C-alpha positions in Angstrom: -150.9 78.8 82.4 -153.0 78.6 85.6 -154.2 82.1 86.6 -154.6 81.2 90.3 -151.1 80.0 91.0 -147.9 81.2 89.3 -146.1 78.5 87.5 -142.4 77.8 87.2 -140.6 76.9 84.0 -138.4 73.8 84.3 -135.7 73.3 81.8 -135.6 69.7 80.5 -133.5 70.0 77.3 -130.6 72.2 76.2 -127.9 72.3 73.6 -124.5 70.8 74.5 -123.1 74.3 75.4 -126.0 74.9 77.8 -126.5 71.5 79.6 -126.1 73.2 83.0 -129.6 74.6 82.7 -131.2 71.1 82.5 -133.1 70.6 85.7 -133.0 74.3 86.6 -136.3 76.2 87.2 -137.3 79.7 86.5 -139.7 81.3 89.0 -142.4 83.7 87.9 -140.5 86.7 89.4 -137.2 85.7 87.7 -136.4 87.3 84.4 -138.8 88.1 81.5 -139.6 84.7 80.1 -142.9 84.4 81.9 -144.2 87.5 80.1 -144.7 85.4 77.0 -147.5 83.6 78.7 -149.3 86.8 79.8 -152.8 87.4 78.4 -152.6 88.8 74.9 -154.3 92.1 74.3 -157.6 92.1 72.3 -156.8 92.7 68.6 -157.9 96.1 67.3 -161.1 96.2 65.1 -160.7 96.4 61.4 -160.0 100.0 60.3 -163.0 101.7 58.6 -163.3 105.1 57.0 -166.0 107.7 57.6 -168.4 105.9 55.3 -168.0 102.6 57.2 -166.0 100.9 54.4 -163.0 98.9 55.3 -159.6 100.6 54.8 -156.6 98.7 53.6 -154.7 97.5 56.6 -151.0 98.5 56.7 -148.4 95.8 56.7 -147.5 94.6 60.1 -144.0 93.6 61.1 -143.9 89.9 62.1 -142.3 90.9 65.5 -145.5 92.9 66.2 -148.0 90.3 65.0 -147.0 87.2 66.9 -146.8 86.7 70.7 -143.2 86.6 71.8 -140.6 88.2 74.1 -137.6 89.6 72.3 -134.6 91.3 73.8 -132.1 92.7 71.3 -129.2 93.0 73.7 -129.6 90.9 76.9 -126.9 92.7 78.9 -128.8 96.0 78.6 -132.1 94.4 79.8 -132.3 94.8 83.6 -135.0 92.1 84.0 -132.9 89.3 82.4 -132.2 86.3 84.5 -128.9 84.4 84.1 -128.2 80.9 85.2 -124.5 81.7 85.0 -122.4 84.7 84.0 -124.1 87.1 81.6 -123.1 86.9 77.9 -123.6 89.2 75.0 -126.4 88.3 72.6 -130.1 88.4 71.9 -132.9 86.5 73.5 -136.3 85.4 72.2 -139.0 83.3 73.8 -142.2 82.1 72.1 -145.0 80.2 73.8 -145.3 76.5 72.8 -148.5 75.3 74.4 -149.7 71.8 73.8 -153.1 70.6 74.6 -152.1 67.0 74.6 -149.3 64.6 75.7 -146.5 63.4 73.6 -147.2 59.8 74.3 -149.8 57.5 75.8 -147.3 56.5 78.5 -147.0 60.2 79.6 -150.8 60.6 79.7 -151.2 57.4 81.7 -148.5 58.6 84.2 -150.2 62.0 84.5 -153.6 60.4 85.1 -152.2 58.0 87.7 -150.4 60.9 89.4 -153.6 62.9 89.5 -155.6 60.0 90.9 -153.0 59.4 93.6 -153.0 63.1 94.6 -156.8 63.2 94.8 -156.9 59.9 96.8 -154.4 61.3 99.3 -156.3 64.6 99.6 -159.5 62.7 100.3 -157.7 60.6 103.0 -156.4 63.7 104.7 -159.9 65.4 104.5 -161.5 62.3 106.2 -158.8 62.2 108.9 -159.3 66.0 109.5 -163.1 65.5 109.7 -162.7 62.7 112.3 -160.2 64.7 114.2 -162.5 67.7 114.3 -165.4 65.6 115.6 -163.3 64.0 118.3 -161.8 67.4 119.3 -165.3 69.0 119.5 -166.6 66.1 121.6 -163.6 66.2 124.0 -163.9 70.0 124.3 -167.6 69.8 125.1 -167.1 67.1 127.7 -164.2 69.0 129.4 -166.1 72.2 129.5 -169.2 70.5 130.9 -167.0 69.0 133.6 -165.6 72.4 134.4 -162.1 71.5 133.4 -159.9 73.9 131.3 -159.6 73.2 127.6 -156.4 73.8 125.6 -156.7 73.1 121.9 -153.9 71.0 120.4 -152.4 72.6 117.3 -152.2 70.1 114.5 -150.9 70.7 111.0 -152.1 68.7 108.0 -149.9 68.0 105.0 -150.7 69.8 101.8 -150.7 67.6 98.8 -150.0 69.5 95.6 -150.5 68.4 92.0 
């Protein structure tokens, strides 16, 4: 996940009993699911004895070895977020991070979207630069003529990816 900007989780699929979550989003401050994407701690060094020889590593429970979020009883976890009425049960989240797209069509759409966003950002940056130059020239001419200057407040749209 991007470290500069918190990400939301958007639900795109669900079982038949949970179709109501499709399209819902989960903000970073809602629930505990986002904890699964937190930086993993650095693994401990191999244990060695006083002579510097490796000591047999004790068996590790699978729940301790793999990155996940597990809640044994959800109704007892105060940080749980519910889309509807809470129900009894357990909860487990595992990170599934893909470094590629599922299809060429999806990749093409992502690239096209990125190109469009960058083009629109460039257009706004050019408009802003022209506006700043014109405003500076107008301000300078008014002040030189001894007329009062009031700066016009203008907002620029923010284009997000």
